[in-house]
Residue frames as qw, qx, qy, qz and C-alpha x, y, z in Angstrom:
[[0.458, -0.577, -0.418, -0.532, -29.05, 67.01, -12.13],
 [0.084, -0.399, 0.588, -0.699, -29.26, 68.20, -8.52],
 [0.178, -0.242, -0.931, 0.210, -30.85, 66.09, -5.81],
 [0.325, -0.653, -0.450, -0.515, -34.49, 66.83, -4.95],
 [0.059, -0.402, 0.487, -0.773, -34.68, 68.92, -1.79],
 [0.047, -0.195, -0.907, 0.370, -36.41, 67.54, 1.30],
 [0.337, 0.387, 0.306, -0.802, -39.22, 70.13, 0.95],
 [0.503, 0.325, -0.478, -0.643, -39.78, 69.14, -2.67],
 [0.264, 0.042, -0.963, -0.026, -39.75, 65.45, -1.73],
 [0.135, 0.314, 0.742, -0.577, -42.49, 66.12, 0.82],
 [0.387, 0.410, -0.013, -0.825, -44.46, 68.21, -1.68],
 [0.543, 0.306, -0.581, -0.524, -44.57, 65.51, -4.33],
 [0.050, -0.012, 0.978, -0.203, -45.84, 62.70, -2.13],
 [0.452, -0.269, -0.565, -0.635, -49.31, 61.21, -2.63],
 [0.421, -0.338, 0.466, -0.701, -51.53, 61.34, 0.49],
 [0.906, -0.042, -0.033, -0.421, -53.59, 58.24, -0.31],
 [0.789, 0.271, -0.513, 0.201, -50.42, 56.14, -0.66],
 [0.051, 0.426, -0.602, 0.673, -49.11, 57.56, 2.61],
 [0.669, -0.232, 0.276, -0.650, -52.38, 56.47, 4.22],
 [0.943, 0.107, -0.269, -0.164, -52.11, 52.95, 2.76],
 [0.513, 0.382, -0.625, 0.447, -48.58, 52.70, 4.15],
 [0.294, -0.364, 0.510, -0.722, -49.99, 53.65, 7.55],
 [0.885, -0.074, 0.004, -0.460, -52.54, 50.86, 7.18],
 [0.835, 0.255, -0.469, 0.136, -49.80, 48.34, 6.38],
 [0.194, 0.431, -0.616, 0.630, -47.77, 49.58, 9.36],
 [0.592, -0.293, 0.331, -0.674, -50.78, 49.14, 11.65],
 [0.956, 0.040, -0.127, -0.261, -51.43, 45.60, 10.41],
 [0.618, 0.400, -0.584, 0.341, -47.74, 44.78, 10.82],
 [0.074, -0.381, 0.600, -0.699, -48.01, 45.79, 14.48],
 [0.643, -0.052, 0.458, -0.611, -51.22, 43.79, 15.00],
 [0.201, 0.207, -0.901, -0.324, -50.71, 40.31, 13.51],
 [0.177, 0.279, 0.889, -0.317, -53.81, 39.14, 15.40],
 [0.116, 0.575, 0.669, 0.457, -55.87, 41.47, 13.21],
 [0.020, -0.213, -0.221, 0.952, -57.24, 45.03, 13.29],
 [0.259, 0.655, 0.698, -0.126, -60.85, 46.14, 12.94],
 [0.266, 0.684, 0.330, 0.594, -62.12, 48.94, 10.72],
 [0.362, -0.920, -0.134, -0.071, -62.46, 51.02, 13.89],
 [0.701, -0.480, 0.186, 0.494, -58.76, 50.47, 14.65],
 [0.539, 0.252, 0.387, 0.704, -57.79, 51.56, 11.14],
 [0.005, 0.862, 0.328, 0.386, -60.06, 54.63, 11.22],
 [0.512, -0.845, -0.014, 0.153, -58.42, 55.69, 14.48],
 [0.708, -0.286, 0.293, 0.576, -54.90, 55.13, 13.11],
 [0.414, 0.231, 0.444, 0.761, -55.20, 56.89, 9.75],
 [0.049, 0.500, 0.311, -0.806, -57.82, 59.49, 10.82],
 [0.193, 0.002, -0.582, -0.790, -60.09, 59.03, 7.83],
 [0.678, -0.042, 0.109, -0.726, -63.82, 58.46, 7.55],
 [0.645, -0.072, 0.745, -0.156, -65.16, 54.95, 8.01],
 [0.762, 0.583, 0.208, -0.191, -66.40, 54.92, 4.41],
 [0.362, 0.808, -0.461, -0.051, -62.98, 55.86, 3.03],
 [0.292, -0.482, 0.817, -0.122, -61.25, 53.24, 5.18],
 [0.765, 0.172, 0.582, -0.217, -63.74, 50.58, 4.11],
 [0.699, 0.702, -0.035, -0.129, -63.16, 51.37, 0.42],
 [0.124, 0.760, -0.637, 0.028, -59.38, 51.32, 0.94],
 [0.463, -0.289, 0.821, -0.167, -59.44, 47.97, 2.75],
 [0.795, 0.382, 0.405, -0.241, -61.87, 46.51, 0.22],
 [0.567, 0.767, -0.281, -0.100, -59.53, 47.50, -2.63],
 [0.038, -0.626, 0.771, -0.108, -56.46, 46.10, -0.89],
 [0.653, -0.061, 0.708, -0.260, -58.38, 42.91, -0.10],
 [0.792, 0.547, 0.113, -0.248, -59.35, 42.50, -3.75],
 [0.515, 0.704, -0.482, 0.074, -55.64, 42.40, -4.60],
 [0.912, -0.223, -0.308, 0.156, -54.87, 40.03, -1.67],
 [0.325, 0.521, -0.383, 0.690, -52.69, 42.71, -0.05],
 [0.316, -0.259, 0.596, -0.691, -54.83, 42.48, 3.08],
 [0.349, -0.177, -0.906, -0.162, -56.97, 39.61, 4.31],
 [0.494, -0.321, 0.151, -0.794, -60.38, 39.93, 5.95],
 [0.013, 0.020, -0.973, 0.231, -61.27, 37.22, 8.45],
 [0.276, -0.491, -0.764, -0.315, -64.82, 35.88, 8.86],
 [0.346, -0.630, -0.521, 0.460, -64.98, 37.87, 12.11],
 [0.185, 0.942, 0.234, 0.153, -64.28, 41.09, 10.19],
 [0.419, -0.790, 0.257, 0.367, -60.71, 41.82, 11.30],
 [0.654, 0.738, -0.163, 0.036, -57.94, 42.58, 8.81],
 [0.698, -0.492, 0.376, 0.360, -54.41, 41.19, 8.56],
 [0.070, 0.626, -0.559, -0.539, -51.62, 41.49, 5.99],
 [0.875, 0.347, 0.073, -0.331, -52.41, 39.53, 2.82],
 [0.860, -0.110, 0.423, 0.263, -50.56, 36.64, 1.24],
 [0.611, 0.743, 0.097, 0.255, -49.72, 38.65, -1.90],
 [0.139, -0.934, 0.319, -0.080, -47.17, 40.56, 0.17],
 [0.783, -0.342, 0.486, 0.183, -45.16, 37.35, 0.55],
 [0.749, 0.443, 0.346, 0.350, -44.70, 37.17, -3.20],
 [0.212, 0.943, -0.033, 0.255, -43.79, 40.85, -3.44],
 [0.446, -0.808, 0.385, -0.011, -41.27, 40.60, -0.59],
 [0.823, -0.162, 0.491, 0.234, -39.68, 37.48, -1.99],
 [0.654, 0.505, 0.339, 0.449, -39.15, 39.13, -5.38],
 [0.204, -0.885, 0.040, 0.416, -37.23, 42.16, -4.19],
 [0.590, 0.794, -0.148, 0.010, -35.32, 43.72, -7.08],
 [0.885, 0.059, -0.134, 0.442, -31.76, 42.44, -7.57],
 [0.273, 0.626, -0.181, 0.707, -30.44, 45.99, -7.12],
 [0.506, -0.664, 0.188, -0.517, -31.74, 45.82, -3.55],
 [0.818, -0.400, 0.380, -0.161, -31.09, 42.26, -2.42],
 [0.138, 0.596, -0.736, -0.290, -29.01, 40.88, -5.34],
 [0.105, 0.012, -0.985, -0.135, -30.99, 37.62, -5.26],
 [0.642, -0.204, -0.213, -0.708, -34.57, 36.33, -5.36],
 [0.268, -0.295, 0.834, -0.381, -34.92, 34.15, -2.26],
 [0.747, 0.188, 0.437, -0.465, -38.24, 32.57, -3.18],
 [0.752, 0.557, -0.254, -0.243, -37.20, 31.73, -6.74],
 [0.240, 0.548, -0.786, 0.153, -33.96, 30.20, -5.50],
 [0.325, -0.231, 0.800, -0.448, -35.47, 28.20, -2.65],
 [0.781, 0.153, 0.172, -0.580, -38.64, 26.74, -4.20],
 [0.768, 0.362, -0.502, -0.168, -36.96, 24.19, -6.51],
 [0.226, 0.342, -0.826, 0.387, -34.88, 22.94, -3.58],
 [0.497, -0.061, 0.559, -0.661, -37.98, 22.60, -1.39],
 [0.836, 0.265, -0.129, -0.463, -39.71, 20.68, -4.17],
 [0.587, 0.420, -0.691, 0.047, -36.69, 18.39, -4.50],
 [0.013, -0.257, 0.827, -0.500, -36.37, 17.56, -0.79],
 [0.650, 0.058, 0.384, -0.654, -40.12, 16.91, -0.49],
 [0.818, 0.347, -0.335, -0.312, -39.95, 14.61, -3.48],
 [0.403, 0.417, -0.780, 0.232, -36.94, 12.83, -2.00],
 [0.054, -0.127, 0.803, -0.580, -38.32, 12.36, 1.51],
 [0.282, -0.457, -0.790, -0.296, -42.05, 12.29, 0.84],
 [0.292, -0.604, -0.522, 0.527, -42.42, 14.89, 3.61],
 [0.136, 0.944, 0.231, 0.191, -43.56, 18.51, 3.43],
 [0.602, -0.108, -0.105, 0.785, -40.89, 21.20, 3.66],
 [0.013, 0.953, 0.293, 0.075, -40.83, 24.92, 4.24],
 [0.481, 0.277, -0.135, 0.821, -38.66, 28.03, 4.20],
 [0.360, -0.837, -0.400, 0.094, -39.01, 30.41, 7.14],
 [0.376, 0.457, -0.140, 0.794, -37.65, 33.91, 7.79],
 [0.209, -0.358, -0.536, 0.735, -37.66, 36.24, 10.81],
 [0.072, -0.579, -0.437, -0.685, -40.62, 38.64, 10.87],
 [0.370, -0.672, 0.103, -0.633, -40.79, 40.98, 13.85],
 [0.417, -0.435, 0.672, -0.431, -41.40, 38.99, 17.02],
 [0.883, 0.106, 0.408, -0.205, -42.35, 35.86, 15.06],
 [0.244, -0.257, 0.759, 0.546, -41.06, 33.77, 12.21],
 [0.617, 0.488, 0.082, -0.612, -42.91, 33.65, 8.89],
 [0.644, 0.101, 0.713, 0.259, -43.27, 30.77, 6.43],
 [0.240, 0.646, -0.209, -0.693, -42.58, 32.28, 2.99],
 [0.564, 0.367, -0.609, -0.420, -42.41, 29.14, 0.83],
 [0.639, -0.192, 0.691, -0.279, -43.37, 25.48, 1.12],
 [0.455, 0.238, -0.745, -0.425, -43.61, 22.21, -0.76],
 [0.820, -0.188, 0.200, -0.502, -46.06, 19.42, -0.08],
 [0.185, -0.343, 0.920, 0.035, -45.01, 15.85, 0.61],
 [0.665, 0.093, -0.497, -0.549, -46.56, 12.81, -1.04],
 [0.220, 0.098, -0.933, 0.268, -46.10, 10.35, 1.83],
 [0.413, -0.504, -0.736, -0.185, -49.05, 8.82, 3.67],
 [0.465, -0.718, -0.408, 0.319, -48.35, 10.78, 6.86],
 [0.419, 0.254, 0.052, 0.870, -46.75, 13.86, 5.30],
 [0.142, -0.732, -0.427, 0.512, -47.45, 17.10, 7.17],
 [0.381, 0.669, 0.331, 0.546, -48.24, 20.20, 5.16],
 [0.293, -0.493, -0.179, 0.799, -47.08, 23.78, 5.68],
 [0.301, 0.805, 0.458, 0.228, -48.65, 26.90, 4.20],
 [0.364, 0.232, -0.022, 0.902, -46.93, 30.13, 3.24],
 [0.265, -0.613, -0.139, -0.731, -48.14, 32.93, 5.49],
 [0.754, -0.515, -0.402, 0.062, -48.06, 31.00, 8.77],
 [0.004, -0.745, 0.411, -0.525, -46.59, 32.91, 11.70],
 [0.865, -0.247, -0.418, 0.124, -44.87, 30.81, 14.34],
 [0.475, -0.868, 0.138, 0.028, -42.92, 31.49, 17.56],
 [0.317, 0.741, -0.579, 0.126, -39.16, 31.74, 17.69],
 [0.246, -0.510, 0.756, -0.329, -38.62, 29.51, 20.72],
 [0.692, 0.038, 0.665, -0.277, -40.90, 26.56, 19.93],
 [0.820, 0.544, 0.160, -0.080, -39.95, 24.67, 16.79],
 [0.794, -0.078, 0.268, 0.541, -36.83, 23.73, 14.86],
 [0.415, 0.616, 0.244, 0.624, -36.91, 26.60, 12.33],
 [0.254, -0.924, -0.077, -0.276, -37.61, 29.20, 14.99],
 [0.733, -0.613, 0.156, 0.251, -34.77, 27.97, 17.18],
 [0.711, 0.189, 0.253, 0.628, -32.35, 28.10, 14.23],
 [0.186, 0.752, 0.184, 0.604, -33.31, 31.70, 13.47],
 [0.495, -0.859, -0.011, -0.131, -33.18, 32.60, 17.16],
 [0.848, -0.322, 0.114, 0.405, -29.77, 30.96, 17.65],
 [0.571, 0.160, 0.242, 0.768, -28.20, 33.13, 14.97],
 [0.031, -0.919, -0.296, -0.258, -29.96, 36.37, 15.95],
 [0.177, 0.628, -0.344, 0.675, -28.21, 39.37, 17.48],
 [0.355, -0.084, -0.775, 0.516, -27.49, 38.90, 21.17],
 [0.204, 0.059, 0.332, -0.919, -29.83, 41.72, 22.22],
 [0.642, -0.007, -0.359, -0.678, -32.66, 40.14, 20.19],
 [0.590, -0.060, -0.801, 0.076, -32.03, 36.77, 21.82],
 [0.157, -0.084, -0.652, 0.737, -32.14, 38.30, 25.30],
 [0.397, 0.043, 0.063, -0.914, -35.34, 40.21, 24.53],
 [0.693, -0.001, -0.508, -0.512, -37.09, 37.14, 23.12],
 [0.513, -0.040, -0.820, 0.251, -36.14, 35.00, 26.11],
 [0.143, -0.147, 0.451, -0.868, -37.98, 37.29, 28.54],
 [0.679, 0.113, 0.340, -0.641, -41.29, 35.60, 27.75],
 [0.166, 0.201, -0.917, -0.301, -41.28, 31.97, 26.65],
 [0.722, -0.025, 0.095, -0.685, -44.84, 30.77, 26.17],
 [0.331, -0.140, 0.932, -0.037, -45.55, 27.09, 26.79],
 [0.605, 0.198, -0.382, -0.670, -47.35, 25.29, 23.95],
 [0.892, -0.073, -0.425, -0.133, -46.76, 21.66, 24.98],
 [0.760, -0.632, 0.140, 0.059, -44.98, 19.85, 27.77],
 [0.824, 0.082, 0.163, 0.537, -41.90, 19.76, 25.49],
 [0.232, 0.886, 0.053, 0.398, -41.69, 23.56, 25.03],
 [0.599, -0.058, -0.329, 0.727, -38.52, 25.05, 26.51],
 [0.173, -0.893, -0.271, -0.314, -39.62, 27.86, 28.83],
 [0.633, -0.670, 0.030, 0.386, -36.49, 28.18, 31.01],
 [0.317, 0.925, -0.201, -0.061, -34.20, 30.89, 29.55],
 [0.316, -0.653, 0.681, 0.099, -31.05, 29.14, 30.80],
 [0.694, 0.097, 0.709, 0.080, -32.06, 25.86, 29.17],
 [0.590, 0.773, 0.232, -0.026, -32.90, 27.74, 25.97],
 [0.054, 0.895, -0.421, -0.138, -29.48, 29.45, 25.93],
 [0.491, -0.351, 0.785, 0.136, -27.83, 26.02, 26.17],
 [0.685, 0.442, 0.580, 0.009, -30.06, 24.77, 23.33],
 [0.408, 0.908, -0.010, -0.096, -29.14, 27.76, 21.14],
 [0.184, -0.745, 0.619, 0.168, -25.43, 27.23, 21.81],
 [0.624, -0.031, 0.773, 0.107, -25.79, 23.59, 20.73],
 [0.615, 0.696, 0.369, -0.043, -27.59, 24.66, 17.54],
 [0.192, 0.924, -0.296, -0.148, -24.77, 27.07, 16.66],
 [0.368, -0.525, 0.753, 0.150, -22.19, 24.33, 17.20],
 [0.537, 0.103, 0.827, 0.129, -23.94, 21.63, 15.16],
 [0.122, 0.227, -0.410, -0.875, -25.58, 23.99, 12.61],
 [0.421, -0.265, -0.698, -0.515, -29.03, 22.38, 12.80],
 [0.348, -0.173, 0.526, -0.756, -31.95, 22.08, 15.22],
 [0.287, -0.219, -0.912, -0.194, -34.53, 19.50, 16.19],
 [0.490, -0.232, 0.162, -0.825, -38.06, 19.97, 17.47],
 [0.187, -0.065, -0.976, 0.085, -39.53, 17.15, 19.55],
 [0.253, -0.630, -0.712, -0.177, -43.11, 18.35, 19.74],
 [0.288, -0.237, -0.342, 0.862, -42.35, 21.77, 21.24],
 [0.223, 0.077, -0.110, -0.966, -44.93, 23.74, 19.28],
 [0.771, 0.001, -0.153, -0.618, -47.48, 21.01, 18.59],
 [0.618, -0.285, 0.711, -0.179, -47.72, 17.63, 20.31],
 [0.811, 0.237, 0.534, 0.023, -46.92, 14.76, 17.98],
 [0.594, 0.791, 0.023, 0.145, -45.16, 16.95, 15.43],
 [0.654, -0.490, 0.244, 0.522, -41.36, 16.81, 15.23],
 [0.522, 0.851, 0.008, 0.057, -39.05, 18.63, 12.82],
 [0.696, -0.254, 0.174, 0.649, -35.46, 19.24, 11.75],
 [0.282, 0.953, 0.109, 0.005, -34.19, 22.61, 10.50],
 [0.695, -0.134, 0.139, 0.693, -30.94, 24.09, 9.19],
 [0.018, -0.793, -0.072, 0.604, -29.84, 27.68, 8.45],
 [0.608, 0.612, 0.303, 0.405, -29.66, 29.39, 5.06],
 [0.398, -0.623, 0.028, 0.673, -26.95, 32.05, 4.76],
 [0.464, 0.881, 0.068, -0.068, -26.27, 34.91, 2.37],
 [0.721, 0.520, -0.192, 0.417, -22.97, 35.92, 0.73],
 [0.021, -0.702, 0.422, -0.574, -21.94, 37.69, 3.97],
 [0.403, 0.008, -0.876, 0.264, -22.52, 34.49, 5.98],
 [0.342, -0.083, 0.394, -0.849, -25.56, 36.01, 7.72],
 [0.098, 0.285, 0.953, -0.031, -28.37, 33.56, 8.52],
 [0.275, 0.049, -0.161, -0.947, -31.40, 34.87, 6.63],
 [0.781, -0.040, -0.209, -0.588, -33.76, 31.87, 6.64],
 [0.386, -0.277, 0.861, -0.180, -34.25, 28.30, 7.78],
 [0.606, 0.088, -0.644, -0.459, -35.21, 25.17, 5.86],
 [0.387, -0.200, 0.767, -0.471, -37.24, 22.69, 7.87],
 [0.518, -0.049, -0.753, -0.403, -39.05, 19.39, 7.43],
 [0.544, -0.263, 0.481, -0.635, -41.81, 18.47, 9.91],
 [0.522, 0.047, -0.823, -0.220, -42.78, 14.85, 10.50],
 [0.754, -0.488, -0.168, -0.406, -45.00, 12.85, 12.82],
 [0.357, -0.599, 0.657, -0.288, -43.64, 11.58, 16.12],
 [0.888, -0.070, 0.424, -0.164, -42.62, 7.95, 16.37],
 [0.715, 0.642, -0.277, 0.008, -40.25, 7.92, 13.40],
 [0.901, -0.271, 0.004, 0.339, -37.16, 5.77, 14.06],
 [0.318, -0.804, 0.210, 0.455, -33.80, 7.49, 14.49],
 [0.516, -0.015, 0.610, 0.601, -32.43, 6.20, 11.20],
 [0.239, 0.726, 0.546, 0.341, -35.24, 8.01, 9.40],
 [0.210, -0.950, -0.106, 0.207, -34.60, 11.14, 11.47],
 [0.499, -0.487, 0.411, 0.586, -30.92, 10.99, 10.48],
 [0.431, 0.342, 0.629, 0.550, -31.91, 10.75, 6.80],
 [0.041, 0.908, 0.393, 0.137, -34.17, 13.79, 7.18],
 [0.393, -0.826, 0.088, 0.394, -31.44, 15.71, 9.00],
 [0.517, -0.198, 0.513, 0.656, -28.86, 15.05, 6.27],
 [0.301, 0.564, 0.604, 0.475, -31.33, 16.08, 3.55],
 [0.126, -0.950, -0.281, 0.047, -32.31, 19.27, 5.37],
 [0.450, -0.681, 0.245, 0.523, -28.69, 20.31, 5.94],
 [0.474, 0.047, 0.605, 0.638, -27.81, 19.58, 2.30],
 [0.182, 0.752, 0.553, 0.308, -30.84, 21.53, 1.05],
 [0.235, -0.937, -0.106, 0.238, -30.04, 24.56, 3.22],
 [0.479, -0.480, 0.416, 0.606, -26.47, 24.49, 1.93],
 [0.420, 0.341, 0.644, 0.541, -27.62, 24.22, -1.68],
 [0.043, 0.914, 0.385, 0.122, -29.85, 27.28, -1.27],
 [0.397, -0.812, 0.132, 0.407, -26.97, 29.10, 0.41],
 [0.534, -0.150, 0.542, 0.631, -24.65, 28.22, -2.48],
 [0.303, 0.611, 0.582, 0.443, -27.17, 29.50, -5.05],
 [0.147, -0.962, -0.211, 0.096, -27.65, 32.76, -3.13],
 [0.462, -0.650, 0.309, 0.518, -23.91, 33.30, -3.00],
 [0.502, 0.147, 0.619, 0.586, -23.57, 32.48, -6.68],
 [0.175, 0.802, 0.485, 0.301, -26.27, 34.96, -7.68],
 [0.288, -0.925, -0.039, 0.246, -24.85, 37.63, -5.38],
 [0.533, -0.391, 0.443, 0.606, -21.39, 37.13, -6.90],
 [0.410, 0.416, 0.611, 0.534, -22.79, 37.33, -10.43],
 [0.005, 0.930, 0.354, 0.095, -24.64, 40.53, -9.58],
 [0.403, -0.804, 0.155, 0.409, -21.56, 42.12, -8.05],
 [0.538, -0.111, 0.556, 0.623, -19.49, 41.15, -11.08],
 [0.287, 0.650, 0.572, 0.411, -22.11, 42.57, -13.46],
 [0.164, -0.961, -0.197, 0.098, -22.35, 45.80, -11.45],
 [0.503, -0.600, 0.309, 0.540, -18.59, 46.17, -11.41],
 [0.471, 0.134, 0.609, 0.623, -18.35, 45.67, -15.17],
 [0.146, 0.744, 0.552, 0.348, -21.26, 47.98, -15.92],
 [0.267, -0.934, -0.134, 0.198, -20.01, 50.82, -13.70],
 [0.621, 0.627, -0.111, 0.458, -17.37, 52.78, -15.64],
 [0.187, -0.841, 0.306, -0.405, -16.43, 54.80, -12.56],
 [0.829, -0.442, 0.335, -0.070, -15.79, 51.63, -10.57],
 [0.900, 0.287, 0.116, 0.306, -13.74, 50.21, -13.44],
 [0.331, 0.801, -0.180, 0.466, -11.76, 53.44, -13.68],
 [0.475, -0.760, 0.345, -0.280, -11.08, 53.36, -9.97],
 [0.941, -0.169, 0.272, 0.111, -9.82, 49.77, -10.22],
 [0.736, 0.531, 0.016, 0.419, -7.57, 50.74, -13.12],
 [0.001, 0.875, -0.240, 0.421, -6.26, 53.72, -11.19],
 [0.707, -0.594, 0.360, -0.130, -5.42, 51.59, -8.18],
 [0.946, 0.128, 0.184, 0.233, -3.70, 49.08, -10.43],
 [0.504, 0.720, -0.115, 0.464, -1.49, 51.80, -11.93],
 [0.309, -0.836, 0.308, -0.333, -0.62, 53.09, -8.46],
 [0.888, -0.339, 0.307, 0.054, 0.61, 49.63, -7.54]]
C-alpha cells in the first residue's frame, strides 16, 4: 500500500480537531490563562462556537476554567501525557513512578513528587501525600520555576547548554534565599551534576526546604526529578536520611524505566521478522 500523499493528508483532516489543537497550543503558550476573547482571536471562530468548544473540553477536564473566567490546560492532560503508548515512549512514566512515590512517602512520612520539564517551567506530574504531622503536600498540575527549588535545579542542571543559558537571563527572586546571580547559579548547577542531587533551602518558598535527585531513561537522559519537601528546622541527620531515600527512589524509578525499555526493545526485535532476518544475515556474514 502506497503512502498517503501530502495533499490527501491535508484533505482528510477534520477542521474542528484542528481548531481544538490551536486552542491547546494557545493555552500552552499562556500558562497564566487565556480569556474567551483571546481564544476567539486565535482560532478565528465565533464567540458562541468557542464557548461551546471550551465548555466541552472543560467537561472532560481537558481545560480548566478559573473563577475569574480564564482558561488553562486541564489536569486530565497529565494522565494522557503520562500514559503515552509504549510504541512511542516504551515506558509509562506515571505508572512506574507512583508506587515508588507512595513507598518513599510511607517511609519518611513526608510528601513526595515527580516533576518534568514543561516549556519555561517545570510541571508536577505525580505526587504522594505524607502522613507526618508536618508533612507538606504537592499536587499534580503545579507549575514551578526552574531556578528556585531542588527539583527545578536538578532539571536545569542536566538541560542542554543553550537552554541553561537562556533560562539564566532572567532569575526571578522569590525569597532572600533565591539564587539570582547567573554565575552563582552556574556553580550550583555544576555541583548538582557532580553530586547527582540538589537541595533547596527555602529558595521558592520561605520555610520550605527540599531534596531532589534525577530520574534517567535508558539513554541516560534526565527526564524527571524526584523530590521531597520538608519544613525548615529539620536537623541534618534527618536531611541526610531524606537525601538517601530520594536518591534511592530516583534510581529505582530509573532502573524500572530501563527494564521496561529493554523488554520493549527485545519484544520489538523478536516480533519484527525483517529485523530478525537482518540479524541472521549479519551473523552469516561474520
